[in-house]
C-alpha positions in Angstrom: 52.5 40.4 -32.7 50.1 40.0 -35.9 49.7 43.2 -37.9 47.6 44.7 -40.3 48.8 47.1 -43.0 46.1 50.2 -44.3 46.7 50.3 -48.4 45.6 53.1 -50.4 43.6 51.0 -53.1 43.7 53.8 -55.8 47.8 53.5 -55.8 48.4 50.4 -53.8 50.8 52.3 -51.6 51.0 51.5 -48.0 49.7 53.8 -45.7 50.2 52.9 -42.3 50.8 49.4 -40.6 49.2 48.6 -37.3 49.7 46.0 -34.7 46.3 44.1 -33.7 45.5 44.6 -29.8 46.5 41.9 -27.5 43.6 39.9 -25.5 44.5 41.9 -22.3 44.7 45.4 -24.0 40.9 44.4 -25.4 39.8 43.1 -21.9 41.0 46.4 -20.2 39.0 48.4 -22.9 36.0 46.8 -22.1 36.5 46.8 -18.4 36.9 50.5 -18.4 33.8 51.1 -20.9 31.9 49.3 -18.3 33.0 51.6 -15.5 32.3 54.4 -17.9 29.0 53.1 -18.5 28.0 53.6 -14.7 28.5 57.4 -15.2 27.3 57.8 -18.4 24.0 56.3 -18.1 22.8 58.4 -15.1 23.7 61.6 -17.1 20.7 63.9 -18.0 19.9 63.2 -22.0 19.8 66.9 -22.8 23.9 66.6 -21.3 24.5 63.8 -23.2 23.2 65.9 -26.2 25.6 68.4 -25.7 28.6 66.3 -26.1 26.6 65.2 -29.5 26.4 68.8 -30.8 30.1 69.1 -29.9 30.4 65.8 -31.7 28.8 67.5 -34.7 31.0 70.6 -34.5 34.2 68.5 -34.6 33.1 66.5 -37.5 32.1 69.5 -39.7 35.4 71.3 -38.7 37.4 68.5 -39.7 35.6 66.8 -42.7 37.8 67.9 -45.4 40.5 65.8 -43.1 38.2 62.9 -42.4 37.1 62.8 -46.3 40.8 62.4 -47.3 41.2 59.8 -44.9 38.4 57.7 -46.0 39.4 58.1 -49.5 42.9 56.9 -49.0 42.0 53.9 -47.0 39.1 52.5 -49.3 39.2 54.5 -52.6 35.7 56.3 -52.8 35.7 60.2 -54.5 36.5 62.3 -52.0 33.4 64.4 -52.7 31.6 61.2 -51.2 33.7 61.1 -48.4 33.5 64.7 -47.3 29.7 64.1 -47.7 29.6 61.2 -45.8 31.5 62.9 -42.8 28.9 65.7 -43.2 26.2 63.1 -42.7 27.3 62.0 -39.2 27.9 65.7 -38.4 23.9 66.1 -39.1 23.0 62.4 -37.4 24.5 63.9 -33.9 22.3 66.8 -34.6 19.2 64.9 -35.1 19.8 63.1 -31.7 20.5 66.1 -30.1 17.2 67.5 -31.0 15.4 64.2 -30.7 16.8 62.0 -27.8 14.8 63.3 -25.2 11.3 63.0 -27.2 12.1 60.0 -28.5 12.9 58.2 -25.0 10.4 59.7 -23.4 8.5 57.5 -20.9 5.1 56.6 -21.8 2.2 56.0 -19.9 -0.2 53.4 -20.6 -3.6 52.7 -19.0 -4.1 49.1 -17.6 -5.8 47.5 -14.3 -3.4 49.7 -12.0 -3.2 53.1 -10.9 -0.3 53.8 -12.8 1.7 52.1 -15.9 4.8 53.4 -16.8 7.3 52.2 -19.9 10.8 53.0 -19.5 13.3 53.0 -21.9 17.0 52.0 -20.1 20.3 51.3 -21.5 21.8 47.9 -21.4 25.4 48.8 -21.0 28.8 48.0 -23.4 27.7 47.4 -27.0 30.0 46.0 -29.5 29.7 47.3 -33.0 31.4 45.2 -35.8 31.4 47.5 -38.9 32.7 47.0 -42.6 34.9 49.1 -44.6 32.7 50.6 -47.3 31.3 53.8 -45.1 34.1 54.0 -42.6 32.5 57.0 -40.8 28.8 56.5 -41.4 28.7 52.9 -40.5 30.3 53.1 -37.3 28.1 56.8 -36.1 25.1 55.5 -37.6 25.2 53.5 -34.9 27.3 54.8 -32.3 25.4 58.1 -32.1 22.0 56.6 -31.1 23.3 53.7 -28.9 25.2 56.5 -27.0 22.1 58.8 -26.9 20.3 56.1 -25.3 22.8 55.8 -22.3 24.7 52.9 -23.4 28.9 53.2 -24.4 30.0 51.6 -27.3 32.8 49.4 -28.5 34.0 49.7 -32.2 35.5 46.9 -33.9 36.0 48.0 -37.3 36.8 46.4 -40.3 40.7 46.1 -40.7 40.9 47.3 -44.2 40.2 50.9 -42.4 42.3 51.1 -39.2 43.1 55.1 -39.8 39.6 55.7 -39.8 38.6 53.6 -36.7 41.2 55.1 -34.7 40.3 58.7 -36.1 36.5 58.2 -35.0 37.6 57.3 -31.4 39.7 61.0 -31.3 36.7 62.5 -32.5 34.6 61.6 -29.4 37.7 62.5 -27.4 38.2 65.8 -29.1 34.6 66.5 -28.5 35.2 66.3 -24.8 32.9 63.1 -24.3 34.2 61.2 -21.2 37.0 58.7 -21.2 35.8 55.1 -22.3 32.6 55.8 -23.0 33.4 55.5 -27.0 36.5 53.0 -27.8 38.1 51.4 -30.7 39.8 47.9 -30.9 41.6 46.6 -33.7 41.4 42.4 -33.7 41.2 39.8 -35.1 37.8 37.8 -35.5 38.5 35.1 -33.0 38.6 37.9 -30.4 35.7 39.5 -31.4 34.0 35.9 -30.9 35.5 35.8 -27.6 34.2 39.1 -26.3 30.7 37.9 -27.6 30.8 34.9 -25.8 32.1 37.1 -22.5 30.4 39.1 -19.8 32.3 42.1 -21.0 29.5 43.2 -23.4 25.8 43.3 -23.3 25.0 43.4 -26.9 26.5 43.4 -30.5 25.2 44.9 -33.7 26.9 44.1 -37.0 27.0 45.5 -40.4 28.7 43.1 -43.1 28.1 40.3 -44.9 25.3 37.5 -44.6 27.8 35.1 -43.5 29.3 37.2 -41.0 25.9 38.1 -39.8 25.0 34.6 -39.4 27.8 33.6 -37.3 27.7 36.8 -34.8 24.1 36.1 -34.6 24.2 32.4 -33.9 27.0 32.8 -31.1 24.7 36.0 -29.8 21.8 33.7 -29.6 23.5 31.1 -27.7 25.0 33.4 -25.1 21.7 35.4 -24.9 23.0 38.6 -26.3 20.9 41.4 -27.8 22.3 41.9 -31.5 20.9 43.6 -34.6 22.2 42.9 -38.2 22.4 44.9 -40.9 23.5 42.7 -43.7 23.7 42.5 -47.8 21.2 43.5 -50.4 20.4 43.4 -54.3 18.0 46.2 -54.2 15.4 46.2 -57.4 15.5 49.6 -59.1 11.7 49.1 -60.6 11.0 51.2 -63.8 7.1 51.1 -65.0 6.0 52.7 -68.5 5.2 55.9 -66.9 8.3 56.7 -65.4 10.1 60.1 -66.4 13.0 57.9 -68.4 15.6 61.0 -68.1 15.2 61.3 -64.7 15.4 57.3 -63.9 18.1 57.0 -65.6 20.3 59.6 -64.2 19.0 58.2 -60.8 20.1 55.1 -62.0 23.8 55.8 -62.7 24.0 57.5 -59.4 21.8 55.0 -57.4 24.4 51.9 -59.1 27.9 53.9 -58.8 27.9 55.7 -55.5 30.6 54.3 -53.7 31.9 52.9 -56.8 29.0 50.6 -56.4 30.2 49.4 -53.0 27.0 49.9 -50.9 24.5 47.5 -49.4 21.6 49.8 -50.6 22.8 50.5 -54.1 20.3 49.9 -56.8 21.6 46.3 -58.1 18.8 44.9 -60.5 17.2 47.2 -62.8 13.6 45.8 -63.4 12.1 47.5 -66.5 8.9 46.8 -68.4 9.2 46.2 -71.9 7.6 48.4 -73.8 10.3 51.8 -72.1 13.2 48.9 -72.1 15.1 49.8 -75.1 14.7 53.8 -74.3 16.0 53.4 -70.7 18.7 51.1 -71.6 20.1 53.7 -74.3 20.0 56.6 -71.8 21.3 54.6 -68.9 24.3 53.9 -70.8 24.4 57.3 -72.2 24.7 58.6 -68.4 26.9 56.2 -67.1 29.5 56.4 -70.1 29.5 60.2 -69.0 30.7 59.4 -65.1 34.2 60.2 -64.6 36.4 57.5 -63.4 39.7 58.1 -62.0 41.7 59.5 -59.0 39.3 59.6 -56.2 41.1 62.4 -54.5 40.0 64.9 -57.8 36.8 67.0 -57.0 35.5 66.0 -60.5 35.9 62.0 -59.9 32.7 60.3 -59.9 33.9 56.6 -59.6 37.1 55.6 -57.7 38.7 52.5 -57.4 37.3 48.9 -55.7 38.7 48.4 -51.9 41.1 45.5 -53.2 42.4 43.1 -55.8 40.2 40.4 -54.2 36.9 42.4 -54.7 37.8 43.4 -58.2 38.6 39.3 -58.9 35.2 38.5 -57.3 33.4 40.8 -59.7 35.3 39.8 -63.0 33.7 36.3 -61.9 30.3 37.4 -61.6 30.4 39.4 -65.1 32.2 36.4 -66.9 29.4 34.3 -65.5 26.7 36.5 -67.0 28.7 36.5 -70.4 28.8 32.9 -70.4 25.1 32.3 -69.7 24.1 35.1 -72.5 24.2 38.4 -71.0 25.5 41.3 -73.6 28.0 43.9 -72.1 26.5 47.0 -73.3 29.7 49.4 -71.9 32.4 48.4 -69.6 33.0 44.9 -68.6 36.7 44.6 -67.7 39.3 46.4 -65.0 41.2 49.1 -65.8 44.8 48.5 -66.2 47.5 50.2 -64.2 47.8 51.0 -60.4 44.8 50.5 -58.2 41.6 48.4 -58.2 39.8 49.9 -61.0 37.0 48.2 -62.7 34.8 49.9 -65.2 31.4 50.8 -64.9 29.4 48.1 -66.6 25.8 47.5 -67.9 24.6 44.2 -68.8 21.5 42.9 -71.0 20.1 39.8 -71.7 20.4 38.9 -68.1 18.4 35.9 -66.6 17.6 34.7 -63.1 20.4 32.0 -63.0 23.1 34.2 -63.1 25.7 35.2 -60.4 24.7 39.2 -61.1 21.0 38.6 -60.2 21.5 35.9 -57.6 24.3 37.4 -55.5 24.9 40.8 -53.9 27.0 42.7 -56.8 29.6 44.9 -54.7 30.8 47.0 -57.4 30.0 49.3 -60.5 28.0 46.5 -62.5 24.1 47.1 -63.7 22.2 44.1 -65.1 19.1 45.1 -66.9 16.0 42.9 -66.3 12.8 43.2 -68.9 9.7 42.1 -67.8 6.4 42.2 -69.1 4.3 44.5 -66.8 3.8 45.8 -63.3 2.8 42.4 -62.0 6.0 40.6 -63.3 8.2 43.5 -62.3 6.9 43.0 -58.4 7.3 38.8 -58.8 10.9 39.6 -60.2 11.8 42.0 -57.5 10.9 39.9 -54.6 12.7 37.0 -56.3 15.6 37.2 -54.0 17.1 36.2 -50.5 17.7 39.8 -49.9 14.9 42.6 -48.8 17.0 45.5 -47.9 15.7 48.6 -49.9 14.1 49.2 -53.4 12.9 52.0 -55.6 9.9 52.4 -58.0 9.8 55.1 -60.8 6.2 55.8 -62.0 4.6 59.3 -62.5 1.2 57.5 -61.5 1.6 58.3 -57.6 -1.5 55.8 -56.6 -0.6 52.9 -58.5 3.0 53.2 -57.5 2.3 53.3 -53.9 0.4 50.1 -54.8 3.5 48.8 -55.9 5.6 50.2 -53.2 3.4 48.5 -50.7 4.1 44.8 -52.5 7.6 45.0 -52.7 9.4 42.9 -49.9 11.7 45.4 -48.4 12.7 47.3 -45.2 12.6 50.6 -47.2 10.9 51.7 -50.4 11.8 54.8 -52.1 9.3 56.3 -55.1 11.1 58.2 -57.6 14.3 58.6 -55.6 17.5 56.2 -54.8 17.5 54.5 -51.4 19.4 56.3 -48.9 19.4 56.0 -45.2 18.4 59.0 -42.8 18.4 59.6 -39.5 14.9 60.3 -39.3 13.6 57.1 -40.6 14.4 53.1 -39.5 17.0 51.7 -41.5 17.4 47.9 -41.8 15.7 44.8 -43.9 14.3 41.6 -44.4 15.0 38.0 -45.3 18.9 37.8 -45.3 19.3 41.2 -45.6 19.0 41.8 -41.6 17.6 41.9 -38.1 16.2 45.0 -36.3 16.7 48.4 -37.4 18.9 51.1 -36.9 18.3 54.9 -36.9 15.0 57.2 -36.0 13.7 56.1 -32.2 13.2 52.7 -33.5 17.0 52.5 -33.7 17.3 54.1 -30.4 15.3 51.5 -28.8 17.1 48.4 -30.6 19.6 48.4 -27.2 17.8 49.3 -24.4 15.6 47.4 -21.6 12.0 48.3 -22.4 10.9 48.1 -18.8 7.2 48.3 -17.4 6.5 49.6 -14.1 3.2 49.0 -12.5 1.7 50.4 -9.7 -1.2 49.1 -8.1 
């Protein structure tokens, strides 16, 4: 039977080997989940909320252990891994507190005696998740879909099998009924066969545009509800009246969180020319001050990339920029030795034909694009196939809201880096995805919105 290997990207040591699940194993898990759905969907939502509170307790109690697991499987600094688990615990509490209100039936006035809109779960929902936020991505979807009364099967990235199985164990430890949340370790071929089958009722994907396109095409062919949360090339727009010191510190944080491997990381730094020199100087200063190194050390700010393939892709993108005239202000090369490390990098003299502008850059590389004014900043920011997040930096609140409205993105943050929050919808437009996660909007993606009409 085929195997996958979990590797510590900071040391290149093998963590553990795993066998892929057989088709028979996966089919049985799906059938068991369908049986579990029949009981789970009929639980009072308050009771489902109690299970979520138990999950929050487990996650919070074990956040150091889980945070370390995240670090040794995908390389992020351990303080970020622990914070990721804590955020999952908080999200479980948010849905426990708000699920009943968010799924409350609606009364509508129409031409009959009574008209009711109800929100009923669909069944077994398959989630296909990436490696970069191993706990958060899986639970950002899993918590709302279970709250709605669905059951969930997680097919996680094969980069993080230890995290995938540990998440399943966390649900078991929290006392959830058997088979309400399951993990499967499979190849892509088996995922496709599941989408084609009657074993699942919907699918959600967080990943690349290519993966999302293939899953969406398949789900559409077989009439399955799907949500896609895909890539991003978020603009970080700095206007002339911005607080430069604050913006630069935030720029370094927004670009380098998770070692730059985040779909909502700031990826294109668009700065008006009258402050470009000052911004660039301070941005380089803040970036150089961050510590790159062993991600298990508490004072490390930037860990390793996830694997050598990702590092080589990053090198190719930087080389393309330099070959076309970009200037490396700091960084620009791999760090030799064990582990897949790459120097935090800032590029100037950046043009729109460079890969660091056209493509999603999944690593610690920041291109600075200088524009004449606000109007050009908006045009450049929107000149992308992506539309996930964006941020704008200005002390003129009235004017900056106008800019925020003009930006083509699923979320715009004013004087703050882009982040997800369980109380707010999360998702993108254009090639950044279809549908929403989180808040009551995400809660209602995988439900039957049923109208009951009484005459």
